[in-house]
C-alpha positions in Angstrom: 69.2 92.1 114.8 72.7 93.8 114.6 73.5 91.6 111.6 70.2 92.4 110.0 71.0 96.1 109.9 74.4 95.4 108.4 72.7 93.4 105.7 70.3 96.3 105.0 73.2 98.7 104.8 75.1 96.3 102.5 72.0 96.2 100.3 71.9 100.0 100.1 75.6 100.0 99.0 74.8 97.7 96.2 71.7 99.7 95.1 73.8 102.8 95.1 76.4 101.1 92.9 73.6 100.0 90.5 72.3 103.6 90.2 75.9 104.8 89.8 76.4 102.4 86.9 73.2 103.7 85.2 74.6 107.2 85.4 78.2 106.3 84.5 77.4 104.1 81.6 75.4 106.9 79.8 78.7 108.1 78.6 79.5 106.1 75.4 83.3 106.8 75.7 85.8 105.0 78.0 85.3 101.9 80.1 81.8 101.1 81.1 81.0 99.9 84.7 78.5 97.3 83.6 79.9 94.0 82.5 79.6 93.2 78.8 78.1 89.8 79.9 75.1 91.6 81.3 74.1 92.8 77.8 74.7 89.2 76.6 72.3 87.9 79.3 69.7 90.5 78.4 69.9 89.8 74.7 69.6 86.0 75.4 66.5 86.7 77.6 65.0 88.7 74.7 65.4 85.6 72.4 63.8 83.3 75.0 60.9 85.8 75.4 60.4 85.7 71.6 60.4 81.9 71.6 63.9 81.5 70.2 67.1 79.9 71.5 69.2 82.1 73.8 72.2 80.8 71.8 71.1 83.0 68.9 73.0 85.6 70.9 76.7 85.2 70.0 79.0 84.6 73.0 76.1 83.4 75.3 77.9 80.5 77.0 75.7 79.8 80.0 72.7 77.7 81.0 69.4 79.0 79.5 68.2 79.2 83.2 70.2 82.4 83.7 68.7 84.0 80.6 65.2 82.9 81.7 65.8 84.6 85.1 66.6 87.8 83.4 63.4 88.0 81.3 62.2 90.8 83.7 65.1 92.9 82.3 62.9 93.2 79.2 59.5 93.3 80.8 60.2 95.5 83.9 63.5 97.3 84.0 67.1 96.7 82.9 68.3 96.9 86.5 66.4 93.8 87.5 69.3 91.4 86.9 71.7 93.5 88.9 69.2 93.6 91.8 68.7 89.8 91.5 72.5 89.1 91.5 72.9 91.5 94.5 70.2 89.6 96.4 72.1 86.3 95.8 75.2 88.2 97.0 73.6 89.0 100.3 72.3 85.5 100.6 75.9 84.3 100.3 76.8 86.3 103.4 73.8 84.8 105.3 74.9 81.3 104.3 78.5 82.0 105.3 77.3 83.1 108.7 75.3 79.9 109.2 78.3 77.7 108.2 80.7 79.5 110.5 78.2 79.5 113.4 78.6 75.7 113.6 82.3 75.8 114.3 83.1 79.3 115.5 80.0 81.1 116.7 82.0 84.1 117.9 83.4 84.6 114.4 80.1 84.2 112.4 79.2 87.9 112.1 82.8 89.0 111.3 83.0 86.4 108.6 79.7 87.4 107.1 80.9 91.1 107.1 84.0 90.1 105.2 81.7 89.2 102.4 79.0 91.9 102.8 81.7 94.7 102.6 84.0 92.9 100.2 84.7 95.3 97.3 85.1 92.4 94.9 81.7 90.9 95.7 80.0 94.3 95.6 81.5 95.2 92.2 81.0 91.8 90.6 77.3 91.6 91.4 76.5 95.2 90.7 78.3 95.1 87.3 75.8 92.4 86.3 77.8 89.2 86.6 75.9 86.1 87.4 78.5 84.2 89.4 76.8 85.1 92.7 74.1 82.6 91.7 76.5 79.7 91.3 78.5 80.7 94.4 75.4 80.7 96.6 74.3 77.2 95.3 77.9 76.0 96.0 77.8 77.3 99.6 74.3 75.8 100.2 75.8 72.5 98.9 78.7 72.8 101.4 76.4 73.7 104.3 74.1 70.7 103.6 77.1 68.4 103.2 78.7 69.5 106.5 75.4 68.7 108.2 75.5 65.2 106.7 72.4 65.9 104.6 74.0 64.0 101.7 70.8 63.7 99.5 70.2 67.4 99.8 73.8 68.3 99.1 73.8 66.0 96.1 70.7 67.8 94.7 72.3 71.3 95.2 75.6 70.0 93.9 73.9 68.9 90.6 72.2 72.3 90.3 75.5 74.1 90.8 77.1 72.1 88.1 74.2 72.7 85.8 74.5 76.5 86.3 78.3 76.6 85.9 80.4 73.6 85.1 83.3 74.5 87.4 81.8 73.1 90.7 82.3 69.6 89.3 85.9 69.8 90.7 84.4 69.6 94.2 82.9 66.1 93.5 85.9 64.1 94.7 86.3 66.1 97.9 82.6 65.6 98.7 82.8 61.9 97.9 85.9 61.3 100.1 84.5 63.2 103.0 81.5 60.8 103.3 81.9 58.0 105.9 85.6 58.9 106.4 87.7 58.2 109.5 90.4 60.5 110.8 93.0 57.8 111.6 94.6 55.4 109.0 97.7 53.3 109.5 99.1 54.2 106.1 98.5 56.4 103.0 97.6 53.3 101.0 95.0 52.3 103.5 93.6 55.9 103.6 93.3 56.0 99.8 91.6 52.5 99.7 89.0 53.3 102.4 88.3 56.8 101.1 87.6 55.4 97.6 85.7 52.4 99.0 82.0 52.8 98.1 79.5 52.8 101.0 75.7 53.1 101.0 75.9 56.9 101.6 78.5 57.4 98.9 76.6 55.5 96.4 73.4 57.4 97.3 75.2 60.7 96.9 76.5 59.8 93.5 73.1 58.4 92.2 71.1 61.4 93.5 73.7 63.8 91.9 73.5 62.0 88.5 69.7 61.8 88.5 69.2 65.4 89.6 71.7 66.6 86.9 69.8 64.7 84.3 66.4 66.1 85.5 67.6 69.8 85.5 69.6 69.5 82.2 67.4 67.3 80.0 64.6 69.9 79.4 67.1 72.4 78.1 68.7 69.8 75.9 65.2 68.9 74.6 64.5 72.5 73.6 68.0 73.5 72.3 69.7 70.3 71.4 73.5 69.8 71.1 74.1 73.5 70.9 73.1 73.8 74.6 75.7 71.2 75.6 78.4 72.7 73.4 77.9 76.4 74.4 77.2 75.8 78.1 79.7 73.1 78.9 82.0 71.8 76.2 83.0 75.3 75.1 84.6 76.0 78.5 86.8 73.0 78.2 88.4 74.3 75.0 88.2 78.0 75.7 91.4 79.9 74.8 90.6 83.6 75.0 93.4 85.9 74.0 91.8 89.1 75.5 91.0 90.1 79.1 92.9 87.0 80.2 95.2 87.0 83.3 96.3 83.4 82.6 99.9 82.4 82.2 98.8 80.8 78.9 97.6 84.1 77.6 100.4 84.8 75.2 100.3 81.3 73.7 96.6 81.7 73.2 97.2 85.0 71.4 99.9 83.5 69.1 97.8 80.4 68.3 94.6 82.3 67.7 95.1 82.2 64.0 95.1 78.3 64.0 91.8 76.5 63.7 92.7 73.8 66.1 94.9 73.8 69.3 97.6 71.1 69.6 96.5 68.1 71.7 100.0 68.3 73.3 99.3 71.8 74.5 95.8 70.8 75.8 97.3 67.9 77.8 100.3 70.0 79.1 97.9 72.7 80.3 95.3 70.3 81.9 97.5 67.7 83.4 99.1 69.8 86.2 95.6 71.1 87.1 94.2 67.6 87.3 97.1 66.3 89.5 96.8 69.3 91.9 93.0 68.9 92.2 93.3 65.2 93.1 96.1 65.9 95.5 94.3 68.6 97.4 91.1 66.5 97.6 93.1 63.8 99.3 95.1 66.2 101.5 92.1 67.8 103.1 89.4 65.0 102.9 87.7 65.5 106.3 84.3 67.2 106.7 85.8 69.9 108.9 88.3 70.6 106.2 85.8 71.1 103.4 85.6 74.9 103.4 89.4 75.2 103.1 89.6 72.2 100.7 87.1 73.8 98.3 88.9 77.2 98.6 92.1 75.5 97.5 90.4 73.6 94.7 88.8 76.9 93.5 92.1 78.8 93.8 93.9 76.1 91.8 91.4 75.9 88.9 91.5 79.7 88.6 95.3 80.0 88.8 96.1 77.2 86.5 93.3 77.7 84.0 94.0 78.7 80.4 91.5 81.6 80.8 91.3 83.8 83.9 89.0 86.8 84.2 88.3 88.9 87.3 84.9 87.4 87.9 86.5 84.0 88.4 88.1 85.3 91.6 84.7 85.2 93.3 84.8 81.4 93.1 87.5 81.1 95.8 87.0 84.5 97.6 83.6 83.3 98.6 85.2 80.5 100.7 87.8 82.8 102.4 85.5 84.2 105.1 84.8 80.6 106.3 88.5 79.8 106.3 89.4 83.0 108.2 89.0 81.4 111.8 91.3 78.6 110.7 94.2 80.7 109.4 97.0 81.7 111.8 97.7 84.9 110.1 98.3 88.3 111.8 96.8 91.5 110.3 100.2 92.5 108.9 100.6 89.1 107.3 97.1 89.3 105.8 97.9 92.7 104.3 101.2 91.3 102.8 99.3 88.4 101.2 96.8 90.8 99.7 99.5 93.0 98.3 101.3 90.0 96.8 98.1 89.1 95.0 97.0 92.6 94.0 100.2 94.3 92.8 100.7 92.0 89.7 97.1 92.6 88.7 97.6 96.4 88.8 100.6 96.0 86.4 98.6 93.7 84.2 95.7 96.2 84.0 98.0 99.1 83.3 99.5 97.4 80.2 96.1 96.1 79.1 94.8 99.6 79.2 97.8 100.8 77.1 96.9 98.1 74.5 93.2 98.5 74.3 92.7 102.2 74.7 96.0 103.8 73.7 96.9 101.3 70.9 100.4 100.5 72.2 101.6 97.0 71.5 102.1 95.7 75.0 101.3 92.0 74.5 104.7 90.8 75.7 104.6 93.0 78.8 101.1 91.7 79.6 102.5 88.2 79.3 105.3 89.1 81.8 102.7 90.4 84.2 100.7 87.2 83.7 103.7 85.2 84.7 104.2 87.5 87.8 100.6 87.0 88.7 100.9 83.2 88.3 103.9 83.2 90.7 102.0 85.4 93.1 99.1 83.0 93.1 101.4 80.1 93.9 102.9 82.1 96.7 99.5 83.0 98.2 98.2 79.5 98.0 101.4 78.1 99.7 101.1 80.7 102.5 97.4 79.9 103.2 98.1 76.1 103.2 101.1 76.5 105.4 99.1 78.7 107.9 96.0 76.5 107.9 95.5 75.2 111.5 94.5 71.7 110.5 97.2 71.1 108.0 98.0 67.4 108.6 100.6 67.4 105.8 102.7 70.0 107.6 102.7 67.9 110.7 104.0 64.9 108.8 106.8 67.0 107.3 
């Protein structure tokens, strides 16, 4: 009952922020609170309501499902989508509580509060960003997988990939955790037996593929190749030069005048990411390691991506409350880690404001801050891995 009232209070906080955004955004000058993507979602929903393709709305790069969910924005009220995303946000906290209860019952409420009162989660959902939907489906997948409900986890895994393509990076970790042992005589033996197909692993893969086809094919039938290109393929080649924290930001800016990006650049930017994702999947392959493993995978794909926006941070922050009981960090150390991560962002935002609103050419300074932020991300990730209680790699070293 105590947790219930915290959930109610957290809901009122989000409702207050939604009303605040309605008042604040009435001013046409300055920076609006509502995310520009929320208008994109609403416009795409209008197109679906009129029987057209949501991709008639330029810059709509998501599954048509999201636009369909926001049709009540047109029929009822423009706040519908924000309330919907906030509801998913609260459901994330409930799911976190259920997952933590299995391993650390005494921490379950605390971990849920870390999400309920997290400023990032509150702001992202009330600004009208849809990532709370994908994060919830990802956590439900994790919960089902940790309970050994592999068919159910494969179904939700496919749905999460359909909604946003990034959860596909968790596939290897899920696969390796099925029917795995904790003791192997050598690294070669571990790799062999982890890759070795079993009935449950094959079942997981088949159910995932079939479900992905089932949930994706209808949209392909209605909207054709444009659906695949805008929802999935676009994100593999995306090289935004604005609102981008990535270390690749400045090169994206300099190459924005070219029609095609060099294949050497594409490989150079994707290869380190691929190697790290595979390495982490093998380093933490056990079922009890999955929350931390998925946190690391999410952190890596954000830190090493060619495009980084603030809403991407939700991808890995949603795993942090579940990792909290497993991290041997004091309060002072946690504050230090937060400062290491936040301070470069403040510098980046300051120079970005000078560029966009004051007209001062700060592109090179923004790039310097992007480099500092990249270094900070590497430092934060190394600290969390080093202080993770079940770090078998550290024991070997």
